[in-house]
N, C-alpha and C positions, 0 to 999 in steps of 0.2 A: 504494499500500500504505500504509494508515494505521496508523502504529505509534507507540507511545511506549515506548521501551525503558525502561525504567526511569524513568518520569515525567521527572524532570530528566535522564533517560537517563544514568544513571551519573554524575551531575554532582557528588556530594559526593566529592572525590577522597580517596583512601586515605591513611591514615597520618599523623597528627600524633603520631607515636610518641613524640617527646620529651616533648610535652605530655601524652600518655597515661600516661607514667610518673609524672606528677605528679598523675593522677586524672582527667585530661580524657577525654572520649570519644574513640576512635580511629575515624575514618571510612574506610570502605572505598570504597563507591560506591553510587550508587543507579541505578538506572536506567532504559531506555527506549523507549516509543513516543513520538511527537510529543506536545508537552505538552499536558494537559487545559487547556481554555480557559474552560469554562463549568460552574459548579455549579449544579445545579437542585435544587429542594426536593421534586420529585415523588416520591412513594412508591407502590410496588406495593400493590394492595389485595388482599393475600393474607391471608386470615383476619382481615381488619379489617372492623368494621361487621357481623359475622355475629351474628344473634340467638341467643339461648340455644337449644341443641339437646338433644334426648334423646340419651342414649348411643348408641342405634341410629342416630339421624339423623346424629350427629357422625361416627360411623364410616362411614356410607354417603357422607357429604359427602367425607371423606378418600379413600375408594375411588374416587369420581368424579374427584377432584383428581389422584390418582396415575395414573388411567387416562388422564386428559387429558395429563399430563406425559409419560408414555410415548409416547402418539400424537404429541405435539408434537415430541418429540426423534426419533422415527422419520422424521418428515416434515422435520426440520431447521429447523422454524419458530423454535424458541427460539434456536438458534445463528445463524440469519439475522438475527432481531431484535437479538440481542446484538452481532453484528458491525456492524450498522448504527449502534446506539448508540455503540459504540466509536469507529467512523469519525467520528461526530458529536461526539465528546468529551463525551458525556452520562454522566459518570462515576457520579453518584449514581443515576440511572435504570438504568443498566446493573448497578450493584451490586444494587439492589432487585429487578430482574428475575431475576438469576441466584441471589440468595439464596433464592428460592422452591424452588430445585432443589439445595440444599446437601447433601441425602442421596442425591444421584443417584450411580449408579455409572458414569456416562458420562464418560470422561476428558476429552472436548472441553468438557463443561460445567465440569468441576472446575478445569482450568488457567485457563480464562476467569474463573472466580469468584476464583481466587487473584490474577490479575492486576488484576481490578476492585477487590478488597479493598486490594491494595497502592497502586494508583493513587489510591483514595479517601483513604488514609492520608497521601497527600502533598499533598492539596488545601490551598490557602493558609488560614491561620487555623484549622486542625484542633486541637482541643482535645488536649493531651498524653496524657491517659489513653486517649481514644478513638483516637488515632494508634497507640499501643502495642497496644491491643486489636486493631485491623484488621491491624497488622503481623504479629502472632502468628497471627491468624485466617488471613491469606493464606498463611502458610507451612504451616499444617495442610492447607489445601486443596491446595496444590502437592504436599505429601507424599502426600496421598490419591490425587491424580492419577497420581503416579509409581508408587504401589502397584498402581494398576489397569492400567497399561500402561507398562511400562519401554521400549518401542520408540516412544513418543510424543516426538518431539523438542521439542514446546512444553512438555511436563511437565518435562523436564530443564532447558530454559531457565528456566522460571519458578521452578522449585525452587532453582536457583542464585541467581536474583535475590532471592527471598524469604529465602533462608538468609543472604545478605549483609545484608539489612535487619534481621533479628532479631539479628544480631551486634552491632548498635549498643547493645543492651541487655544483653549477656552478658559484656562485658569483653574487654580486648585479647588475653589469651591465647587464648581461645575463637575470637575473631575471626581471629587469624593462622592457627590451626589450621583454621578453616573455609575459609580462602582456597584450600587445596588441593582441597577438595571442591568448592567453587565452580568452579574451573578444570576439574575432571574432568567435571562435569555440562554445562559449556559445550562441552567438546570432544566429548562424546558427542551433545549436540544437533546440532552441526555435522556429526558423522559421519552422524547419521540424516537430516539435511537440509542438505547442503552449500550450498544456495542461500539459506538464511535469513540475510539480511544483519544482522538484529538480534543474533542470537547471535554473529555473527562480530565485529561492533562491540563488543559487550560484552567478549569476550575480548580484543580490542585495547586496550580502555580498562583492562582488568585488567593487561595487560603495561605499559602506559604508566605507571599508577600506581606499580608497583614499580620501573619503570626510573628515574623521576624522584626516587626516594627519596634524600635526601642521605646521604652516608657516615656521618655522626654518628647519624642516625636509625636507619640500618641497624645500627649497633653497639649501639644501645639495643635493638632489636628482637632481636638475637642474645643479649642478656642474658636477655631474657624468653622467647624461643623459640630453641632451639639451632640451627635451620636454617630461617630464614624464607624464603618463596618469593622468587625473583629473576626479572627479566626484563630485556629490552633494548629500546631504542627501536627497533631494527631489526625485533624480533619485533612490536612494536606496530603499526609501519608496515605490515608485511605483512598483518595482520588488517585494518586500515583500508582498505587497497587492495583487498583481497578483498571486503570488504563493499560497497564501491563498485562493483566489477565485477559482483557478484551482483545489485545493484539500484541503478543509477546515480541519484545525486542524491536518495536515499531519505530522508535525515535531515541536518538542518543541522549537528547536532553532530558527525557523521562527518567533514564538510568541515572544520570547525573543528580537530578533532583532527589531521587530516592536516596542516594547517598548523602546528599546535603541535609535531607530531612532527618535521616537517622543520626547524623552528626549532631544536629540541633538537639535531638532528643537523648544524647549521650550514649548511643548504642554503637560503640565503636566496631563490634564485630560485623553487624549488618552494613555499616557505613563502608567498611573495607570491601565487602562483597559487591555492593552496587557500584561503588567507585571504580573497582577493578573492571566491572563489566563495561562501564562507560569508557574506560581507557582502552579497552580491547575492542570496542565497537569499530567496525570498518569506517575509515575516514574518507567518505566518498564526497563530502561537501566541505565548504569553508566552515560552516557551523560545527560539523563533525570534528573538525580539527581543533576548533576553539574548545569544544567539549572535552576532547582528548588532553588538551594542555591544562584545563582547569581541574580535571579529575586527577591528572599526574601530580599537580601542585598540592592538592588536598591530601592525596595519599602520602606525600612526603611529610606533611604536617602530622599526619596520624602516625607516622613512623612505621 
């Protein structure tokens, strides 16, 4: 299962709250399928290089295009191609493919476009204005997907992910408030598909981020928001283990987070077990390499 939860898979941990009170951005998380490793420059040739057409010809052209889109969607050809590009980490090509169908009413297209937009925003060296544009664009597609089908677990999942991303631009108070909404949508995604390891992992990371919040930062958060979300390491551990049970060895970051959670719970033996698994995970992506390095550093600390 080719995934990237949140590109760095929820890797920007939550809450530099004390810093945020001084005006610094407060990070929640970002999140994860397996890290995108290739950026291509290929662009879909949709409405490009088309000669000047009469009004009638232009409308006829679009009618043909719309008919082809409907036909392709009915056959699943677009989705099949999109999933292939996603599994191949062809983020730019995937985005350009799905962008042709941004006005689609198909929830399966819309949530994939939300994911592709978000993943593209996280590509290395992305220009800041373009990153922001893609972040909000992704949220709009996710919102549209959810409006089309509230029973689609992936729409709930990517709505939660994209809401967390736009919060980086909207200030700490909005971000803390959104964290409740994020959890609600993740729980709904899991309710609709209990076997989706990605949703379970993200909710585990949500719990871990709030569990590790130092008491003094929590006090600052309480001044800003009367009742900030709380969670425990035990809750985080439960979700990480459930994710692993749903799809064993599906994601290097889940292995790492199991190790880190056991470390936080002072269970050195189990921490060593999971950190070793994270270290030995095949490093196919940049994120896998980052996980390998962090796991190795933590293992050295444990002796």
